[in-house]
C-alpha positions in Angstrom: -33.2 -43.6 -11.0 -30.4 -41.3 -12.1 -29.6 -37.9 -10.7 -29.3 -34.8 -12.9 -26.7 -32.2 -12.0 -27.0 -28.9 -13.9 -23.5 -27.7 -14.5 -22.4 -24.1 -13.9 -19.9 -23.3 -16.7 -18.6 -20.7 -19.1 -18.9 -22.9 -22.2 -15.2 -23.7 -22.0 -14.8 -25.1 -18.5 -16.9 -26.2 -15.5 -16.9 -23.9 -12.6 -15.6 -25.1 -9.2 -19.0 -25.0 -7.5 -20.2 -27.8 -9.7 -17.6 -30.2 -8.3 -19.1 -29.7 -4.8 -22.6 -30.3 -6.2 -21.5 -33.6 -7.7 -20.1 -34.7 -4.4 -23.5 -33.9 -2.7 -25.4 -35.6 -5.5 -23.4 -38.8 -5.1 -24.6 -39.1 -1.5 -28.2 -39.3 -2.7 -27.5 -42.5 -4.6 -28.0 -43.3 -8.3 -25.9 -42.6 -11.4 -24.9 -39.0 -11.8 -25.7 -37.3 -15.2 -24.4 -33.8 -15.8 -26.2 -31.4 -18.0 -24.0 -28.9 -19.9 -26.3 -26.4 -21.6 -24.7 -23.6 -23.6 -23.4 -22.6 -27.0 -20.2 -24.1 -28.5 -19.9 -25.7 -25.1 -18.3 -29.0 -26.0 -15.1 -28.1 -24.1 -17.1 -27.7 -21.0 -18.8 -31.1 -21.6 -15.5 -32.8 -22.1 -14.3 -31.3 -18.8 -17.4 -32.5 -17.1 -16.9 -36.0 -18.5 -13.5 -36.2 -16.7 -15.0 -35.5 -13.3 -14.8 -38.5 -11.0 -18.2 -40.0 -10.2 -20.0 -38.8 -13.3 -21.6 -41.5 -15.4 -22.8 -39.5 -18.3 -22.8 -36.0 -19.7 -25.8 -34.5 -21.6 -24.8 -31.8 -24.1 -27.4 -29.2 -25.0 -25.7 -27.0 -27.5 -28.1 -24.2 -28.7 -27.9 -20.5 -29.4 -30.6 -19.9 -26.8 -28.4 -21.3 -24.1 -25.3 -19.2 -24.9 -25.5 -16.8 -22.0 -27.3 -19.0 -19.5 -30.6 -17.0 -19.4 -32.8 -18.8 -16.9 -35.9 -18.1 -18.8 -34.5 -20.3 -21.6 -32.7 -22.9 -19.4 -35.5 -23.6 -16.9 -38.0 -25.0 -19.5 -35.2 -27.2 -20.9 -34.3 -28.6 -17.5 -37.9 -29.1 -16.6 -38.5 -31.1 -19.8 -35.5 -33.3 -19.0 -36.3 -33.7 -15.3 -39.0 -36.4 -15.4 -36.3 -39.0 -16.3 -34.5 -38.4 -13.0 -35.2 -38.7 -9.3 -33.3 -35.5 -8.3 -32.1 -32.4 -10.0 -29.1 -30.8 -8.2 -27.8 -27.3 -8.7 -25.4 -24.9 -7.0 -26.2 -22.2 -4.5 -24.5 -19.6 -6.7 -26.0 -16.7 -8.6 -26.5 -19.2 -11.5 -28.3 -21.8 -9.4 -30.3 -19.3 -7.4 -31.6 -17.8 -10.7 -32.4 -21.1 -12.4 -33.5 -23.8 -9.9 -36.5 -22.1 -8.4 -37.9 -21.6 -11.9 -37.4 -25.3 -12.6 -39.2 -26.2 -9.3 -42.1 -23.9 -10.2 -42.5 -25.4 -13.7 -42.5 -28.9 -12.2 -44.9 -27.8 -9.4 -42.6 -29.2 -6.6 -40.9 -27.7 -3.6 -37.2 -26.7 -3.8 -34.9 -27.8 -1.0 -32.4 -24.9 -0.9 -28.8 -24.5 0.3 -28.4 -28.0 1.7 -25.3 -28.8 3.9 -25.9 -32.5 4.4 -27.6 -35.4 2.6 -29.1 -37.8 5.1 -30.8 -40.1 2.5 -32.3 -39.9 -0.9 -35.3 -37.9 0.4 -33.9 -36.2 3.5 -31.6 -33.3 3.6 -30.2 -30.8 6.2 -30.2 -27.0 5.5 -29.5 -24.0 7.6 -32.3 -21.7 8.7 -32.4 -18.4 10.8 -29.2 -17.1 9.1 -27.4 -20.3 10.0 -28.2 -20.3 13.7 -30.2 -23.5 13.4 -30.3 -26.6 11.1 -33.5 -28.0 9.7 -33.9 -31.6 8.6 -36.2 -31.6 5.6 -37.8 -34.7 4.0 -39.4 -34.4 0.6 -42.0 -36.7 -0.8 -42.0 -35.0 -4.2 -41.4 -37.4 -7.1 -38.7 -35.2 -8.4 -36.5 -33.5 -5.8 -35.1 -30.1 -6.8 -32.0 -29.4 -4.6 -29.5 -26.6 -4.4 -26.2 -27.2 -2.6 -24.0 -25.0 -0.4 -20.7 -25.7 -1.9 -18.6 -25.0 1.2 -20.3 -27.9 3.0 -19.1 -30.6 0.6 -15.6 -31.4 -0.7 -15.1 -31.0 -4.4 -15.2 -34.1 -6.6 -11.9 -34.8 -8.4 -11.8 -32.9 -11.6 -9.8 -35.7 -13.3 -10.1 -39.4 -13.3 -13.6 -39.9 -14.7 -14.4 -41.2 -18.2 -18.1 -40.5 -18.7 -19.8 -40.7 -22.1 -21.1 -37.5 -23.8 -24.5 -37.6 -25.4 -26.6 -35.0 -27.1 -29.6 -34.1 -24.9 -33.0 -35.1 -26.3 -33.8 -31.4 -26.4 -31.2 -28.8 -27.1 -33.2 -25.8 -26.0 -35.3 -23.0 -27.4 -35.7 -19.3 -27.0 -38.6 -18.5 -24.7 -38.7 -14.9 -25.9 -39.1 -13.6 -22.4 -35.7 -12.0 -22.0 -32.7 -11.0 -24.0 -29.0 -10.7 -23.2 -27.7 -7.1 -23.4 -24.2 -7.1 -22.0 -22.1 -8.2 -19.0 -19.6 -6.3 -17.1 -17.1 -8.5 -15.4 -14.6 -7.4 -12.8 -11.1 -8.7 -13.5 -8.7 -9.5 -10.7 -5.4 -11.4 -10.3 -6.7 -12.5 -6.9 -8.6 -15.8 -6.3 -12.3 -15.9 -6.6 -14.1 -15.5 -3.3 -15.9 -18.8 -3.1 -12.8 -20.8 -3.9 -10.1 -18.8 -2.0 -8.1 -20.4 0.8 -7.6 -17.1 2.4 -10.0 -14.1 2.5 -9.4 -10.6 3.8 -12.7 -8.7 4.3 -13.5 -5.2 5.3 -16.6 -3.6 6.8 -18.1 -0.2 7.5 -15.1 0.5 9.7 -13.0 0.9 6.5 -14.8 4.3 6.1 -14.2 4.6 2.4 -13.5 2.6 -0.8 -10.0 4.1 -1.0 -9.1 2.6 2.4 -9.7 -0.9 0.9 -6.3 -0.4 -0.6 -4.9 -1.3 2.8 -6.7 -4.7 2.6 -5.6 -5.2 -1.0 -2.0 -4.8 0.0 -2.4 -7.4 2.8 -4.3 -9.7 0.5 -1.6 -9.5 -2.1 1.0 -10.6 0.5 -1.2 -13.6 1.5 -2.4 -14.6 -1.9 -5.9 -13.9 -0.6 -9.2 -12.8 -2.1 -10.8 -9.5 -0.9 -14.3 -9.5 0.5 -16.6 -7.1 2.2 -19.7 -6.9 4.5 -23.0 -5.8 3.2 -22.6 -2.5 5.0 -19.5 -1.8 3.1 -21.1 -2.8 -0.2 -24.3 -0.7 0.5 -22.1 2.3 1.3 -20.5 2.0 -2.1 -17.0 1.2 -0.9 -16.6 -1.8 -3.1 -18.7 -3.6 -5.8 -21.5 -6.0 -5.0 -19.5 -9.1 -6.0 -17.3 -8.6 -2.9 -20.1 -9.2 -0.6 -19.8 -12.1 1.9 -23.0 -13.0 3.9 -26.4 -14.4 3.8 -27.4 -12.3 0.8 -23.9 -12.4 -0.7 -21.4 -15.2 -1.1 -21.1 -18.1 1.4 -17.4 -18.9 2.0 -15.4 -21.3 4.2 -11.7 -20.6 3.7 -8.8 -21.9 5.7 -8.3 -18.3 7.0 -10.7 -15.4 7.2 -9.5 -12.0 8.3 -12.4 -9.6 9.2 -11.3 -6.0 9.4 -13.6 -3.3 10.7 -16.5 -5.7 10.6 -18.8 -5.7 13.6 -20.2 -9.2 13.0 -23.9 -8.8 12.1 -25.8 -12.0 11.8 -26.2 -11.5 8.1 -22.4 -11.5 7.7 -21.7 -14.3 10.1 -24.0 -16.6 8.2 -21.7 -16.3 5.2 -18.3 -17.0 6.8 -18.6 -18.6 10.2 -17.6 -22.0 8.8 -14.1 -20.7 8.1 -11.4 -22.8 9.6 -9.6 -19.9 11.4 -11.2 -16.5 11.9 -9.1 -13.4 12.8 -10.9 -10.2 13.7 -9.5 -6.7 13.8 -11.8 -4.1 15.4 -11.5 -1.1 17.7 -14.6 -2.1 19.6 -13.8 -4.9 22.0 -17.5 -5.7 22.4 -18.1 -6.3 18.7 -20.0 -9.6 18.1 -17.3 -10.7 15.6 -15.0 -11.5 18.6 -17.5 -14.1 19.9 -16.7 -16.4 16.9 -13.1 -15.3 16.2 -10.2 -17.6 16.9 -7.9 -14.6 17.2 -8.8 -11.0 17.9 -6.9 -7.7 17.7 -8.5 -4.8 19.4 -7.2 -1.5 18.0 -7.1 1.0 15.2 -7.2 -1.0 11.9 -5.5 1.9 10.1 -2.5 1.2 12.3 -2.7 -2.6 12.7 -3.3 -3.6 9.1 -0.2 -1.7 7.7 1.9 -3.2 10.6 0.7 -6.7 9.7 1.4 -6.1 6.0 4.9 -4.9 6.9 5.5 -7.9 9.1 4.6 -10.2 6.3 7.0 -8.3 4.0 9.9 -8.9 6.4 9.1 -12.5 6.8 
């Protein structure tokens, strides 16, 4: 049977995480069908049709889908699901909000945050904050799966020529919730989950104003800025900066951890980074156990020196 991938999109384009999900879905076998549910979302459907490996795109254009409310989308996906062997989604805020509801409506177990597809019914996912891997086999008729994007390469955004069809059901308003407003942070820097370089700060930054040191360094490197949960909980930076088990899972080419002790919760979100650099005054900090390079010293001296060195080079 075919595999349904629920696209994460903004009605105009498909978000990068969906490309990783399509790669994972391809390893389970079967034709890949991408569901684009939104309002005036044909541009996103056209973008999905160009993705390599996609056989068909289902377009569910309805006012109830405009803002991606999971209370409206979950019943739609659940009604479409019986025609597929798997339903794949991303382990993003969108996927975490939607997919468990779909699994509950179908009365099946969800297989969350997979990092490997062993076969059509067997998957590998991290447990214990990433300190162990569990191989999970599902005997459910429909398998609901969410994908850790950093574990799979993205599918090519160009090269496909899938057909676009209207979904058998466009959607409906469940009347359980309503969209009030959204407040989006705007930045010239890359988005955390897709950045090649990330500079993150922890409790050691001491205040939100001190994050300007990291922003200056990030600007020189063309990097995104992240933070530990401790820094977010202290109010230094907004919640969307958080990297970790309850934040964003990242795996950049370079991760610079500044003033971060290395709690298990944070390590679970970034330890798959290609190169890790730690800057901390405590030489016994756990972060040094996984760091490829470490600088022991006062971050308020070392970070400006590193930024200045980059300026000269």
